C-alpha positions in Angstrom: -0.1 0.2 0.0 2.8 2.3 1.1 4.6 1.6 -2.5 1.5 2.1 -4.1 1.1 5.4 -2.7 5.0 6.7 -3.8 4.5 5.4 -7.2 1.1 7.4 -7.4 2.9 10.2 -5.9 5.6 9.9 -8.7 3.4 9.8 -11.8 1.1 12.7 -10.3 4.6 14.7 -10.1 5.9 13.6 -13.2 2.4 14.5 -15.1 2.6 17.7 -13.0 6.0 18.3 -14.4 5.2 17.4 -18.0 2.4 20.1 -18.1 4.4 22.7 -16.7 7.1 21.9 -19.3 4.9 21.6 -22.1 3.3 25.2 -21.0 6.5 26.9 -20.9 7.6 25.6 -24.0 4.3 27.1 -25.8 5.1 30.5 -24.2 8.6 30.5 -25.6 6.8 29.5 -29.0 4.0 31.8 -29.0 5.2 34.9 -27.3 2.3 37.3 -29.2 -0.2 34.8 -27.6 1.7 34.9 -24.0 2.2 39.1 -24.3 -1.6 39.2 -24.2 -1.7 37.9 -20.8 0.7 40.1 -19.3 -0.6 44.1 -18.9 0.5 45.6 -22.3 0.5 49.0 -20.6 2.6 48.3 -17.8 5.0 46.4 -20.2 4.9 49.5 -22.5 6.4 52.1 -19.6 8.9 49.4 -18.6 10.2 49.5 -22.4 10.3 53.4 -22.6 12.0 53.7 -19.1 14.7 51.1 -19.6 15.4 52.8 -22.9 16.0 56.0 -20.9 18.2 53.7 -18.3 20.4 52.4 -20.8 21.3 55.6 -22.4 22.3 57.1 -19.2 24.1 53.8 -18.2 26.3 54.3 -21.6 26.9 57.9 -20.9 28.1 56.6 -17.2 30.3 53.9 -18.5 32.1 56.2 -21.2 32.8 58.8 -18.0 33.8 56.5 -16.0 36.5 55.3 -18.4 37.4 58.1 -19.8 39.5 59.7 -16.9 38.8 63.3 -17.5 40.6 66.4 -16.8 39.2 69.7 -15.6 39.5 71.0 -19.1 37.5 67.9 -20.8 34.7 67.8 -17.9 32.6 71.0 -18.8 33.0 69.7 -22.7 32.1 65.9 -21.5 28.6 67.5 -19.6 27.7 69.7 -22.2 27.4 66.6 -24.5 26.1 64.5 -21.8 23.5 67.0 -21.2 22.5 67.0 -25.1 22.3 63.0 -25.3 20.5 62.6 -21.8 18.2 65.6 -22.8 17.4 63.8 -26.2 16.9 60.5 -24.3 14.8 61.9 -22.2 12.5 63.8 -24.9 12.3 59.9 -26.6 11.6 58.4 -23.2 8.6 60.9 -22.8 7.2 60.5 -26.6 7.4 56.4 -25.9 5.5 57.0 -23.3 2.7 59.1 -24.7 2.4 56.5 -27.4 -0.6 53.9 -26.7 0.8 50.2 -26.4 -0.2 48.4 -29.2 0.7 44.6 -28.1 0.1 42.7 -30.6 -1.8 44.9 -33.1 0.5 45.1 -35.7 -0.9 43.6 -38.5 -3.5 46.3 -38.2 -1.8 49.2 -39.3 -1.1 49.3 -43.2 2.1 49.6 -45.0 1.7 53.4 -45.4 1.3 53.6 -41.6 3.9 51.6 -40.5 6.3 53.5 -43.0 5.2 56.8 -41.7 5.9 55.7 -38.2 9.7 54.9 -39.1 10.1 58.3 -41.2 9.1 60.4 -38.0 11.1 58.1 -35.8 14.0 58.6 -38.1 13.6 62.0 -38.6 13.5 62.8 -34.9 16.6 60.3 -34.2 18.3 62.7 -36.9 17.3 65.8 -35.2 19.0 64.2 -32.1 21.9 63.2 -34.0 22.5 66.6 -35.5 22.1 68.9 -32.4 24.3 66.5 -30.6 27.0 66.8 -33.2 28.7 70.3 -31.9 29.2 69.3 -28.3 30.5 65.8 -29.5 32.9 67.2 -32.0 34.4 69.5 -29.2 34.2 66.7 -26.6 36.3 64.4 -28.9 38.7 67.1 -30.3 39.8 67.4 -26.5 40.5 63.6 -25.9 43.7 62.3 -25.9 44.5 59.7 -28.6 44.1 56.9 -25.9 40.7 58.7 -25.0 39.4 58.7 -28.3 39.8 55.0 -28.2 38.0 54.3 -25.1 35.1 56.4 -25.7 35.0 55.2 -29.4 34.6 51.3 -27.9 31.9 52.6 -25.2 29.9 54.6 -27.7 30.0 51.6 -29.8 28.4 49.7 -27.0 25.1 48.1 -29.0 23.9 44.1 -28.7 26.8 42.1 -29.6 29.3 45.1 -28.3 30.6 45.5 -25.2 30.8 43.2 -21.3 27.4 41.8 -21.6 27.6 41.0 -25.1 24.8 39.9 -27.3 21.7 42.3 -25.9 23.8 44.7 -23.5 24.3 48.0 -24.1 21.8 50.0 -26.6 23.6 52.2 -28.6 22.7 55.5 -29.7 25.8 57.2 -30.7 27.1 58.1 -34.1 27.5 55.0 -35.6 24.4 53.5 -34.9 20.9 52.4 -36.8 17.6 54.1 -34.9 16.2 51.4 -32.5 13.1 49.8 -33.0 11.7 50.8 -29.3 12.2 54.6 -30.2 
């Protein structure tokens, strides 16, 4: 009798494990269906704020690595203010948009292309605004600091200390992010 209870318990546990594993596999294979179960407004807000936080982290990383002198500090601060101002503006724009989880198929190609064009125009304006302060800072750096800055500014997915999916790049060498 005791052995029968143990075997029955083992069978039930195995069945529950199989159901859980299958459910997890289904979620991994069908993220859009699972996305409907997540509060899209919370996800959207988190995505927008994370995007800004990645920019703050990238600039802080570059600042820590550069070992700036007293002459370079104000130039860096001017560039940092421009970069983070643009990032904050993108965060605000992102938060103002309504989340559309799983509704991309409802937008036609013209609407999607117009949205992409709008995002690219805003990103170009950000880069144009950043250019004078970036040039002034970069020109003030030593060759060693330029090397550090060049590597730190390219920290995007597949680059930097976290490898694929790590830092997001918003420097002059990058393509626009899809989340903007």
